N, CA, C and O of each residue as an XYZ file, in Angstrom:
652
protein
N      -0.452      8.518    -32.327
C      -0.941      7.207    -32.669
C      -1.294      6.449    -31.386
O      -2.166      6.884    -30.633
N      -0.611      5.298    -31.127
C      -0.887      4.514    -29.927
C      -0.164      5.075    -28.723
O       0.919      5.649    -28.838
N      -0.766      4.904    -27.594
C      -0.145      5.364    -26.358
C       0.215      4.171    -25.491
O      -0.504      3.171    -25.478
N       1.318      4.267    -24.771
C       1.771      3.152    -23.952
C       1.131      3.166    -22.566
O       1.334      2.250    -21.769
N       0.363      4.208    -22.289
C      -0.270      4.304    -20.970
C      -1.577      3.535    -20.959
O      -2.528      3.902    -21.649
N      -1.621      2.478    -20.182
C      -2.835      1.682    -20.104
C      -3.693      2.180    -18.946
O      -3.193      2.765    -17.985
N      -4.982      1.937    -19.061
C      -5.909      2.384    -18.020
C      -5.849      1.462    -16.799
O      -6.223      1.861    -15.696
N      -5.382      0.239    -16.999
C      -5.338     -0.723    -15.903
C      -4.080     -0.512    -15.061
O      -2.979     -0.426    -15.606
N      -4.235     -0.428    -13.735
C      -3.070     -0.211    -12.866
C      -2.087     -1.386    -12.903
O      -2.489     -2.547    -12.979
N      -0.797     -1.062    -12.849
C       0.268     -2.064    -12.808
C       0.893     -2.032    -11.425
O       1.498     -1.032    -11.040
N       0.754     -3.106    -10.682
C       1.270     -3.180     -9.318
C       2.792     -3.167     -9.319
O       3.434     -3.915    -10.055
N       3.360     -2.294     -8.473
C       4.817     -2.224     -8.321
C       5.229     -3.008     -7.081
O       6.103     -3.874     -7.141
N       4.586     -2.692     -5.947
C       4.906     -3.353     -4.676
C       3.706     -3.270     -3.759
O       2.875     -2.370     -3.884
N       3.621     -4.215     -2.837
C       2.548     -4.167     -1.841
C       3.130     -4.451     -0.458
O       4.120     -5.168     -0.312
N       2.489     -3.873      0.541
C       2.896     -4.043      1.930
C       1.989     -5.117      2.522
O       0.939     -4.809      3.085
N       2.395     -6.374      2.392
C       1.528     -7.482      2.783
C       1.324     -7.558      4.294
O       0.267     -7.984      4.759
N       2.326     -7.148      5.053
C       2.197     -7.239      6.503
C       1.314     -6.143      7.091
O       0.862     -6.253      8.230
N       1.070     -5.098      6.324
C       0.276     -3.977      6.834
C      -1.123     -4.438      7.232
O      -1.633     -4.030      8.275
N      -1.741     -5.273      6.424
C      -3.101     -5.735      6.739
C      -3.105     -6.715      7.912
O      -4.148     -6.952      8.520
N      -1.945     -7.281      8.229
C      -1.831     -8.153      9.404
C      -1.655     -7.321     10.679
O      -2.259     -7.625     11.707
N      -0.834     -6.283     10.611
C      -0.542     -5.470     11.788
C      -1.590     -4.394     12.055
O      -1.671     -3.877     13.169
N      -2.393     -4.049     11.048
C      -3.361     -2.967     11.182
C      -4.733     -3.405     10.678
O      -4.847     -4.269      9.809
N      -5.765     -2.792     11.241
C      -7.110     -2.906     10.713
C      -7.329     -1.679      9.845
O      -7.351     -0.557     10.350
N      -7.491     -1.880      8.548
C      -7.630     -0.763      7.609
C      -9.082     -0.288      7.632
O     -10.006     -1.041      7.327
N      -9.257      0.983      8.002
C     -10.593      1.563      8.102
C     -11.065      2.127      6.765
O     -12.237      2.000      6.411
N     -10.149      2.751      6.024
C     -10.485      3.373      4.747
C      -9.209      3.514      3.916
O      -8.117      3.648      4.467
N      -9.351      3.485      2.603
C      -8.182      3.641      1.745
C      -8.305      4.893      0.883
O      -9.405      5.317      0.529
N      -7.168      5.469      0.557
C      -7.084      6.654     -0.287
C      -6.024      6.409     -1.348
O      -5.050      5.694     -1.114
N      -6.222      7.009     -2.520
C      -5.222      6.963     -3.576
C      -4.515      8.312     -3.613
O      -5.161      9.359     -3.667
N      -3.189      8.280     -3.583
C      -2.411      9.517     -3.587
C      -1.326      9.427     -4.651
O      -0.742      8.367     -4.878
N      -1.070     10.549     -5.291
C       0.083     10.645     -6.182
C       1.317     10.846     -5.337
O       1.217     11.126     -4.143
N       2.471     10.708     -5.939
C       3.718     10.849     -5.192
C       4.713     11.637     -6.038
O       4.843     11.400     -7.239
N       5.415     12.578     -5.404
C       6.411     13.390     -6.100
C       7.718     12.605     -6.136
O       8.271     12.252     -5.094
N       8.206     12.334     -7.348
C       9.395     11.503     -7.524
C      10.412     12.180     -8.436
O      10.066     13.042     -9.244
N      11.665     11.778     -8.293
C      12.724     12.197     -9.208
C      12.765     11.206    -10.374
O      12.181     10.125    -10.293
N      13.446     11.571    -11.446
C      13.502     10.725    -12.637
C      14.108      9.360    -12.389
O      13.605      8.358    -12.896
N      15.192      9.305    -11.609
C      15.824      8.011    -11.359
C      14.957      7.143    -10.450
O      15.046      5.917    -10.502
N      14.119      7.765     -9.617
C      13.205      6.987     -8.773
C      12.161      6.281     -9.625
O      11.821      5.127     -9.363
N      11.657      6.957    -10.629
C      10.662      6.352    -11.509
C      11.275      5.160    -12.247
O      10.623      4.129    -12.417
N      12.519      5.302    -12.682
C      13.184      4.199    -13.391
C      13.386      3.007    -12.466
O      13.238      1.862    -12.894
N      13.722      3.260    -11.196
C      13.856      2.165    -10.229
C      12.508      1.518     -9.953
O      12.425      0.300     -9.797
N      11.446      2.328     -9.892
C      10.107      1.777     -9.681
C       9.710      0.868    -10.842
O       9.118     -0.189    -10.628
N      10.030      1.270    -12.057
C       9.691      0.446    -13.219
C      10.417     -0.899    -13.171
O       9.936     -1.886    -13.727
N      11.581     -0.938    -12.504
C      12.308     -2.197    -12.310
C      11.782     -2.957    -11.094
O      12.197     -4.090    -10.854
N      10.873     -2.352    -10.321
C      10.297     -3.005     -9.144
C      11.203     -2.995     -7.932
O      11.055     -3.844     -7.054
N      12.131     -2.065     -7.856
C      13.105     -2.037     -6.760
C      12.656     -1.082     -5.674
O      13.252     -0.021     -5.485
N      11.597     -1.460     -4.954
C      11.012     -0.618     -3.916
C      10.557     -1.490     -2.750
O      10.166     -2.641     -2.942
N      10.612     -0.935     -1.541
C      10.155     -1.647     -0.350
C       9.290     -0.719      0.500
O       9.695      0.393      0.838
N       8.099     -1.195      0.836
C       7.154     -0.433      1.654
C       7.174     -0.860      3.124
O       6.329     -0.419      3.902
N       8.121     -1.706      3.510
C       8.090     -2.354      4.818
C       8.058     -1.360      5.981
O       7.186     -1.470      6.842
N       8.969     -0.405      6.032
C       9.026      0.517      7.168
C       8.382      1.864      6.874
O       8.564      2.811      7.639
N       7.637      1.966      5.789
C       7.095      3.258      5.361
C       5.849      3.645      6.156
O       5.061      2.792      6.564
N       5.693      4.944      6.362
C       4.494      5.500      6.977
C       4.318      6.929      6.491
O       5.270      7.569      6.045
N       3.093      7.418      6.583
C       2.806      8.787      6.161
C       2.470      9.625      7.384
O       1.874      9.134      8.343
N       2.861     10.900      7.339
C       2.636     11.799      8.462
C       2.516     13.229      7.940
O       2.992     13.547      6.850
N       1.888     14.065      8.717
C       1.690     15.462      8.332
C       2.918     16.297      8.650
O       3.519     16.148      9.714
N       3.296     17.188      7.714
C       4.354     18.153      7.953
C       4.001     19.423      7.187
O       3.874     19.406      5.963
N       3.847     20.509      7.912
C       3.518     21.813      7.329
C       2.239     21.776      6.496
O       2.178     22.387      5.429
N       1.233     21.077      6.966
C      -0.049     21.027      6.274
C      -0.071     20.119      5.055
O      -1.043     20.137      4.301
N       0.963     19.334      4.845
C       1.022     18.396      3.728
C       1.286     16.996      4.274
O       1.807     16.839      5.379
N       0.926     15.990      3.499
C       1.170     14.605      3.892
C       2.474     14.155      3.231
O       2.631     14.231      2.013
N       3.399     13.689      4.064
C       4.713     13.240      3.586
C       4.847     11.740      3.851
O       4.282     11.211      4.809
N       5.601     11.072      2.989
C       5.840      9.638      3.121
C       7.274      9.426      3.600
O       8.225      9.838      2.935
N       7.422      8.789      4.744
C       8.726      8.550      5.365
C       9.059      7.064      5.287
O       8.164      6.220      5.317
N      10.344      6.749      5.188
C      10.801      5.371      5.291
C      10.608      4.525      4.046
O      10.935      3.339      4.064
N      10.091      5.090      2.969
C       9.933      4.341      1.726
C      11.308      4.165      1.092
O      12.031      5.140      0.886
N      11.665      2.926      0.785
C      12.980      2.654      0.210
C      12.835      2.377     -1.285
O      12.258      1.367     -1.690
N      13.366      3.288     -2.093
C      13.464      3.076     -3.533
C      14.951      2.973     -3.842
O      15.689      3.943     -3.668
N      15.395      1.807     -4.296
C      16.817      1.571     -4.538
C      17.354      2.533     -5.594
O      16.629      2.959     -6.493
N      18.633      2.866     -5.470
C      19.262      3.740     -6.462
C      19.209      3.084     -7.833
O      19.325      1.865     -7.962
N      19.033      3.914     -8.851
C      18.983      3.423    -10.223
C      20.390      3.000    -10.641
O      21.347      3.752    -10.460
N      20.510      1.810    -11.192
C      21.811      1.241    -11.532
C      22.615      2.056    -12.517
O      23.843      2.096    -12.429
N      21.947      2.712    -13.461
C      22.646      3.480    -14.480
C      22.655      4.968    -14.166
O      23.041      5.779    -15.007
N      22.228      5.334    -12.952
C      22.210      6.744    -12.567
C      23.627      7.252    -12.321
O      24.525      6.484    -11.975
N      23.808      8.525    -12.500
C      25.118      9.138    -12.267
C      25.001     10.003    -11.014
O      24.365      9.598    -10.040
N      25.594     11.161    -11.028
C      25.529     12.066     -9.890
C      24.097     12.547     -9.645
O      23.816     13.121     -8.593
N      23.188     12.322    -10.601
C      21.791     12.747    -10.443
C      20.959     11.736     -9.670
O      19.762     11.946     -9.475
N      21.573     10.638     -9.225
C      20.829      9.600     -8.510
C      20.223     10.154     -7.225
O      20.692     11.158     -6.688
N      19.184      9.497     -6.742
C      18.432      9.942     -5.569
C      18.903      9.212     -4.305
O      19.560      8.174     -4.382
N      18.557      9.769     -3.152
C      18.799      9.093     -1.869
C      17.700      8.046     -1.685
O      16.525      8.371     -1.858
N      18.040      6.802     -1.340
C      17.036      5.731     -1.286
C      15.889      5.960     -0.298
O      14.749      5.607     -0.602
N      16.159      6.541      0.874
C      15.113      6.678      1.881
C      14.712      8.134      2.141
O      14.392      8.490      3.275
N      14.727      8.957      1.127
C      14.371     10.355      1.347
C      12.864     10.502      1.592
O      12.074      9.627      1.239
N      12.491     11.621      2.199
C      11.080     11.920      2.454
C      10.439     12.384      1.155
O      10.992     13.218      0.439
N       9.253     11.827      0.858
C       8.576     12.155     -0.395
C       7.195     12.726     -0.126
O       6.478     12.261      0.761
N       6.831     13.735     -0.896
C       5.536     14.407     -0.736
C       4.449     13.611     -1.447
O       4.639     13.134     -2.566
N       3.301     13.477     -0.775
C       2.150     12.826     -1.385
C       1.187     13.893     -1.898
O       1.030     14.953     -1.291
N       0.555     13.597     -3.014
C      -0.345     14.544     -3.654
C      -1.792     14.139     -3.403
O      -2.281     13.141     -3.932
N      -2.456     14.936     -2.586
C      -3.862     14.723     -2.255
C      -4.600     16.050     -2.359
O      -3.980     17.114     -2.358
N      -5.915     15.985     -2.450
C      -6.715     17.201     -2.449
C      -6.754     17.780     -1.036
O      -6.640     17.046     -0.054
N      -6.916     19.094     -0.942
C      -6.951     19.769      0.356
C      -8.033     19.200      1.272
O      -7.820     19.066      2.477
N      -9.180     18.870      0.709
C     -10.283     18.319      1.502
C      -9.876     16.968      2.088
O     -10.145     16.683      3.255
N      -9.223     16.136      1.265
C      -8.772     14.824      1.747
C      -7.707     14.978      2.830
O      -7.723     14.248      3.821
N      -6.775     15.928      2.646
C      -5.737     16.164      3.646
C      -6.368     16.581      4.970
O      -5.990     16.076      6.027
N      -7.322     17.499      4.913
C      -7.991     17.963      6.141
C      -8.713     16.806      6.829
O      -8.661     16.687      8.053
N      -9.380     15.960      6.060
C     -10.110     14.822      6.627
C      -9.134     13.832      7.270
O      -9.381     13.338      8.370
N      -8.021     13.545      6.577
C      -7.016     12.627      7.115
C      -6.392     13.160      8.397
O      -6.204     12.413      9.357
N      -6.068     14.456      8.414
C      -5.450     15.043      9.599
C      -6.400     15.012     10.787
O      -5.977     14.755     11.914
N      -7.673     15.272     10.545
C      -8.661     15.228     11.634
C      -8.768     13.823     12.207
O      -8.881     13.656     13.421
N      -8.733     12.818     11.351
C      -8.880     11.442     11.825
C      -7.607     10.912     12.484
O      -7.690     10.128     13.430
N      -6.443     11.321     12.008
C      -5.211     10.828     12.628
C      -4.938     11.502     13.960
O      -4.219     10.947     14.791
N      -5.490     12.679     14.182
C      -5.296     13.353     15.468
C      -6.120     12.725     16.579
O      -5.889     13.015     17.753
N      -7.079     11.867     16.233
C      -7.876     11.166     17.243
C      -6.990     10.332     18.155
O      -7.265     10.215     19.349
N      -5.956      9.765     17.618
C      -5.075      8.905     18.406
C      -5.312      7.453     18.071
O      -6.452      7.019     17.911
N      -4.247      6.714     17.967
C      -4.344      5.289     17.667
C      -4.585      4.991     16.199
O      -4.758      3.831     15.822
N      -4.600      6.025     15.363
C      -4.833      5.831     13.938
C      -3.613      6.325     13.169
O      -3.081      7.398     13.457
N      -3.178      5.542     12.197
C      -1.981      5.863     11.425
C      -2.293      5.812      9.938
O      -3.281      5.211      9.515
N      -1.432      6.454      9.151
C      -1.512      6.385      7.696
C      -0.418      5.435      7.217
O       0.771      5.706      7.391
N      -0.825      4.327      6.618
C       0.103      3.283      6.223
C      -0.006      3.057      4.712
O      -1.113      2.872      4.206
N       1.112      3.066      3.979
C       1.040      2.739      2.551
C       0.792      1.240      2.370
O       1.531      0.414      2.906
N      -0.241      0.901      1.621
C      -0.601     -0.495      1.411
C      -0.006     -1.048      0.118
O       0.378     -2.216      0.057
N       0.069     -0.206     -0.915
C       0.643     -0.652     -2.181
C       1.070      0.540     -3.023
O       0.642      1.671     -2.791
N       1.923      0.264     -4.007
C       2.329      1.257     -5.006
C       2.056      0.665     -6.372
O       2.256     -0.529     -6.594
N       1.596      1.507     -7.288
C       1.281      1.037     -8.624
C       1.354      2.197     -9.613
O       1.358      3.367     -9.228
N       1.410      1.846    -10.887
C       1.333      2.826    -11.955
C      -0.089      2.807    -12.488
O      -0.606      1.744    -12.834
N      -0.721      3.958    -12.558
C      -2.062      4.089    -13.122
C      -2.010      5.206    -14.159
O      -1.790      6.367    -13.816
N      -2.208      4.860    -15.403
C      -2.165      5.843    -16.469
C      -0.806      6.493    -16.615
O      -0.718      7.650    -17.026
N       0.260      5.772    -16.286
C       1.608      6.298    -16.403
C       2.092      7.061    -15.181
O       3.257      7.453    -15.124
N       1.226      7.278    -14.208
C       1.587      8.017    -12.993
C       1.778      7.046    -11.833
O       1.018      6.089    -11.687
N       2.790      7.292    -11.014
C       3.027      6.469     -9.825
C       2.024      6.875     -8.747
O       1.869      8.061     -8.454
N       1.349      5.897     -8.163
C       0.339      6.140     -7.138
C       0.650      5.289     -5.908
O       1.281      4.236     -6.000
N       0.188      5.774     -4.758
C       0.314      5.042     -3.509
C      -1.087      4.847     -2.948
O      -1.872      5.794     -2.887
N      -1.404      3.620     -2.537
C      -2.667      3.367     -1.853
C      -2.393      3.510     -0.358
O      -1.679      2.702      0.235
N      -2.969      4.545      0.236
C      -2.792      4.821      1.668
C      -3.958      4.227      2.437
O      -5.109      4.321      2.010
N      -3.659      3.624      3.553
C      -4.713      3.089      4.400
C      -4.786      3.860      5.706
O      -3.773      4.046      6.380
N      -5.973      4.304      6.062
C      -6.221      4.897      7.369
C      -6.437      3.702      8.292
O      -7.460      3.024      8.191
N      -5.494      3.433      9.187
C      -5.476      2.156      9.890
C      -5.319      2.318     11.399
O      -4.709      3.268     11.890
N      -5.886      1.367     12.104
C      -5.743      1.292     13.558
C      -4.930      0.042     13.866
O      -5.199     -1.029     13.323
N      -3.945      0.179     14.731
C      -3.069     -0.943     15.071
C      -3.815     -2.062     15.765
O      -4.707     -1.818     16.578
N      -3.446     -3.292     15.440
C      -4.059     -4.459     16.076
C      -3.195     -4.912     17.241
O      -1.971     -4.783     17.215
N      -3.839     -5.435     18.243
C      -3.124     -6.059     19.351
C      -2.867     -7.518     18.986
O      -3.442     -8.034     18.028
N      -2.005     -8.178     19.749
C      -1.613     -9.540     19.378
C      -2.805    -10.497     19.377
O      -2.866    -11.392     18.535
N      -3.754    -10.327     20.304
C      -4.898    -11.239     20.305
C      -5.813    -10.957     19.121
O      -6.474    -11.870     18.626
N      -5.864     -9.712     18.656
C      -6.632     -9.397     17.449
C      -6.015    -10.079     16.236
O      -6.733    -10.573     15.366
N      -4.670    -10.109     16.177
C      -3.983    -10.751     15.061
C      -4.274    -12.246     15.047
O      -4.540    -12.825     13.994
N      -4.222    -12.877     16.245
C      -4.504    -14.312     16.330
C      -5.941    -14.601     15.919
O      -6.212    -15.580     15.224
N      -6.859    -13.745     16.353
C      -8.271    -13.921     16.010
C      -8.477    -13.770     14.500
O      -9.245    -14.526     13.905
N      -7.804    -12.808     13.880
C      -7.932    -12.602     12.437
C      -7.374    -13.808     11.676
O      -7.959    -14.237     10.682
N      -6.230    -14.363     12.145
C      -5.664    -15.552     11.505
C      -6.607    -16.752     11.638
O      -6.803    -17.498     10.679
N      -7.182    -16.933     12.813
C      -8.109    -18.045     13.027
C      -9.346    -17.890     12.146
O      -9.839    -18.868     11.584
N      -9.842    -16.673     12.029
C     -11.010    -16.406     11.187
C     -10.695    -16.686      9.719
O     -11.515    -17.271      9.011
N      -9.505    -16.270      9.255
C      -9.106    -16.514      7.877
C      -8.979    -18.021      7.609
O      -9.426    -18.507      6.571
N      -8.367    -18.761      8.551
C      -8.220    -20.202      8.389
C      -9.586    -20.894      8.347
O      -9.799    -21.814      7.558
N     -10.506    -20.445      9.200
C     -11.851    -21.030      9.216
C     -12.560    -20.767      7.888
O     -13.222    -21.656      7.352
N     -12.426    -19.563      7.360
C     -13.056    -19.240      6.072
C     -12.460    -20.072      4.942
O     -13.179    -20.482      4.031
N     -11.152    -20.328      4.993
C     -10.518    -21.169      3.973
C     -11.022    -22.604      4.071
O     -11.258    -23.248      3.050
N     -11.189    -23.113      5.303
C     -11.707    -24.465      5.494
C     -13.135    -24.583      4.963
O     -13.487    -25.566      4.311
N     -13.942    -23.578      5.247
C     -15.332    -23.574      4.767
C     -15.361    -23.556      3.240
O     -16.118    -24.305      2.622
N     -14.535    -22.699      2.633
C     -14.500    -22.624      1.170
C     -14.027    -23.939      0.563
O     -14.552    -24.375     -0.461
N     -13.040    -24.571      1.187
C     -12.520    -25.853      0.697
C     -13.598    -26.933      0.777
O     -13.796    -27.696     -0.169
N     -14.285    -26.988      1.906
C     -15.341    -27.981      2.099
C     -16.485    -27.757      1.122
O     -17.023    -28.711      0.559
N     -16.855    -26.503      0.921
C     -17.928    -26.172     -0.014
C     -17.531    -26.576     -1.434
O     -18.354    -27.091     -2.192
N     -16.265    -26.338     -1.789
C     -15.783    -26.730     -3.111
C     -15.839    -28.236     -3.313
O     -16.205    -28.712     -4.387
N     -15.476    -28.981     -2.279
C     -15.537    -30.455     -2.367
C     -16.970    -30.927     -2.555
O     -17.236    -31.813     -3.368
N     -17.891    -30.338     -1.807
C     -19.297    -30.745     -1.913
C     -19.869    -30.394     -3.283
O     -20.666    -31.148     -3.841
N     -19.463    -29.254     -3.817
C     -19.960    -28.866     -5.133
C     -19.422    -29.780     -6.230
O     -20.095    -30.015     -7.234
N     -18.212    -30.293     -6.038
C     -17.619    -31.209     -7.011
C     -18.178    -32.618     -6.875
O     -17.937    -33.458     -7.742
N     -18.913    -32.891     -5.815
C     -19.539    -34.190     -5.650
C     -18.656    -35.233     -5.014
O     -18.889    -36.428     -5.199
N     -17.638    -34.817     -4.261
C     -16.769    -35.802     -3.633
C     -17.394    -36.377     -2.367
O     -16.971    -37.426     -1.880
N     -18.396    -35.691     -1.841
C     -19.100    -36.202     -0.681
C     -20.543    -36.493     -1.088
O     -20.994    -36.083     -2.158
N     -21.231    -37.179     -0.253
C     -22.659    -37.409     -0.482
C     -22.937    -38.703     -1.244
O     -24.095    -39.061     -1.460
N     -21.886    -39.400     -1.647
C     -22.100    -40.687     -2.319
C     -22.042    -41.772     -1.240
O     -20.968    -42.122     -0.751
N     -23.165    -42.273     -0.894
C     -23.280    -43.116      0.253
C     -22.977    -44.479      0.116
O     -23.066    -45.232      1.086
């Protein structure tokens, strides 16, 4: 009959600081190998992407530092919160990612986690680290764009121009 799997992705967690510390060059969607209690913790939203990063090991992309809290009702089958997890990508994508990360100065950073069609997914960003002056410049640019949008909104509403 009806299925509970919706086509629209449900956001679990996002790494908000990643876009501040890195310039994201390209994004990839990857599946993630999880244990049953990890999925239950994800459904409760008990995950942190703060210190997570992806790296190659034995020709596969692994996710390190991802913290998924232990499931409250888990027994001896509970998982380790910061264990290394395998990411599921196509061989062509893995080869492309490995070639680009070997250039130097480029990292694989998880940007967000979500459920899509009932499957847990990770949005990986191919990113280059920003220097402190780049961060300040990006903040100034964002503030300027917000000021412009605010001013444009005021003018469109007719708050100015009445002489």
